[in-house]
N, C-alpha and C positions, 0 to 999 in steps of 0.2 A: 353188496352191502352199501348202504348210503353213508356218506360222511358229512359231518356238520362242524362248522367252525365256531369257536367261542373265544371272546377276548374280555378279560378283566383289565380295563385301562385305568391304571392308577397314576397318581401324581409323581411317584418315584419309579414305578416299574409297570410293565405290561406283562400279563400272564396270558399266553395264547395256548389253545388246546384244540385238538381234533377229536371228536367223539362219534359214537354210533347212535342209532335211534333208540337204543335201550339205555342211553346215558353213560355208557362206558367210555372213559377217556383212553385213547390209544396212543396219543402223542402230545407232547407239550413243549413249550419254549417260554422262558422268562428272559426279558430284555429290559435294560434301563430305559426310562422315559427321557428321550433326547428331543431333538427338534422333530417336527412332523415328518420332514423329508427322510431323516435317518430312521425313525421308528417305523413309519409306514413301509419303508423299503425293506426292512428286516422281516416284518411280519408278512409282507406279501411273498417274499421268498419262501418263508416257512409254509404258508397255506397253499402256495402254488404247486406243492408236491402232491396235493390231493385234489380229486374231483369233488368239490363241495356241492352240497344241495342248497344250503342256506347258512346263515351266520347269525349269532347273537352277540351283542356287545353291551357290557355294563361299563360306563365311563365316569371318570372324574368330571366335574362340571364347574360352574353351571353349564347346562346343555339345553338345547331346544328339542322338546319332545312332542310339540304340537304339529301333527302331520299336515295340517292345512297351511302352515306358514312356510314361506320360502326358505327360512333358515332351519327347517327341520333337519336334524342330524348334525347340526353344527355344535362345536364347543364354543360357548359364548364369552361371558365376562370373567374368564379365569385369570387368576394372578400369574399363571404360567404364560408369559407374554407371547412366546412363540406359538402357542396353541390358541390364542385369543381369536375369535371369529373364524375358526378353522372348519372347513366342510368335511368333517371326519367321516360320516357315513356315506355321503356322495362319493368321496374319494375311494373308500373301500369297495363300494358297489362297482365303480368304474374299473378299478384294478382287478378285482376278483370275479366280477360278472355273476354275482349271486345276490339274492335279496338279503337284506340285513335288518334285523329287529334290534331296537336301540332303547336303552334306558340308563338310569344312573347306576353307578357301581353298588350303592347300597340297596337299590331296588333289586338288582341282580342277586345280591346276597340274600335278601329276604325270600326271593323266589327259590333259591337253592335250599334254604333252610326249611321252607314249608313243603317242598317237594321231597327232599331226601334227608333232611337234618332234624334238628331238635323240635321243629314245629309240625312234623308230619301229622296229618289227620285233623289239623285245626283249621278253622275258618278265617282266623285273623292272627297276625303276628307283627311285631315291630322288631326290626334289626337296627342296632345302633353301633357304629364303629367309632372308636376313640383311639386316634393315632396321630398322624401328621395333621389331620383335620378332624372334625367331628361331623358326621352325617348320619341320617337315619332314613330307612325305607320302610314302608308299611303296606301290608295287605290287609284290607278290611272287607269283610263280606266276600272273600274270595277274589277281590280285585285290587290291583296296585293303586295306591293313592297318587294320582297325577292327572292333570287335565291340560289347561293351557300352559302350565309349567309344572315343575316338580317341587316337592317340599324341600326346604332348607332348614331342617330341624336343628342343625348345629349352631345356628345363629340366633336362637331365642335369647331373650334377656333373662338373667338370673339375679338373685339378690346377693350382693357381695358380703362376705364374712366381715364383721367389724375388725377382725385381726389381720385382714389381708389388704396390704397396700399396693399390691402389684397392679400396674395400670391396664394390663391386658395386652394380648398379642394379635388381635384381629385387625388387619389394615383397614377394614370397613367400619367396624363397630367397637373396637378396643376391647371392652369387657363383656362381650356376649359369651355364651357357653364355650364356643371354640376358642375364643380369646383367653379364657380363664382356665380351661381344663384339657386342652389338646396336649399332645406330646411336646411340641415346641414351647407351649406356654409353661409346662412343667419345668423344662430345661432353663428357660429364661428367668423364671421366678426363683428357682432354687440353685441355679448354677451348675447343675449336673443333669445328665440324662436319666430318665425314669428308671432304667435298669440299675443305675448306680445309687438309687434312693430307696431300694427295697426295704431296708430296715428302719426307715424314718417314719415313725407312726404319724406324726403331725402332717406329713406330706399327703398321706393317703386318706387321712380323716378329712382334710380340706377337699381333696379331689372327690371323695365319695359324697360330700355335702353338695357340691355343685352338680354332680351327675344325678343324685337323688332328686334335687329340685327339678331338673329337666324331666326325669321319669315321671314325677308327679303330674307335670303338665301334660305329657303325652298320654298318660293313663286317663286323666280327666277328660281329655278331648277325644281320644281315639278308642278307648276301651279295648285294647288288644287282649287276646287269649294268652299270649306269651311274649316276653321281652327277651331278646337275645343280644348279648353285648360282646362285640369282638373288637379287633384292632390291637395294635402293639401295646397300648397302655393297659388294656384289659388282660394282658398276660400276667399282670400282677394279681395273682389269685386272691390276695388278701383284700382286694377291693370289693369282691362280691358280698361277703357278709357285712362289710361296712355300709355299702350302698343299701342293702336290704334293711338294715337297722335304721338308717337315716330316713329312708322312704317311709317306713312304718311310722316314724315319729312325725313326719310332715303330714301324712294322710290322716293320722290321728283317728283311725276307725271310721272315717267319713264314707268310704266305699268298701264293699266286700271284695276281698281278693283271695285267690287260692294261696296255698303255702308258698311263701316267697322263695324258698329254695328251689321249687319247681317252676316258679313263674319268671324269675330273673336268672338266666342261665348263660353259659358260654356257648358258642356255636357247636352244633353237633358235627358239622363238617370241618371244623377247624379252619385252616386257611384256605380251604377249597370251596367255601360257601359262594363266593362271587363267581368263580369260573363254572361251578355247577349250575348256578342260575343263568349264566350266559348261554350255556348249552340248552337249558330249558327254553330260553328265548329263541334260539336257533330253530328248534323244532316247531315253534309257533310261526316262524317266518317262511316256512316251506311253501 
């Protein structure tokens, strides 16, 4: 039986898994994201127990996905300074001796969802994660949206609510979508973590407003068949009906959409969307 490695490399933790060619995960390890030396050392020890055929990695970024560039496989301008300009994929290939297929963590999640999750059978899908950061991956016409670089949909500009005086939390753009609606932005604006604000209606109405603005732009540009929303903030299930309502108001009948309850949904794979997609990548790298 062939074994394949998969990594969902996040800003706070790495999820590592070994799977088979039919997509079954037979072993996994979750470790905190420390320095590259510490983290790569731990995952090398884990994967070295198996004779791997290939590996797939979905990583936090920004990353270089252009294979023609010398920096292909590097984590580039990340705010996690220890990982900035780090040759992630070259180092993995050197240590493990297998080919590695590489994309963003959200691209891996959208691959997982369209292969085995809530978007099975569809030709296009958008996956957006709302958590420590905000990012989105898209498959349109059966292909991942990326070329010389990858989309950074979490950093689009949105219209500020007249009632919102929060300056924003993004170190690059202040009040972009991530700066206004990520988990850290929620905590900084309201003085509590999202899980401690569950009963605060005004918190989630404002959050839904900003996320609906973003979805409107993604829909008008990408025309996905389904939108899947995951990440820690989206575990507040009251957000889904609020987002659907605000999106309907913003679009105002301009484009025809399916029933929004079926169009904007949580991940079918739950927290396993990213690692499932990384395993799909591994099969393509063989």
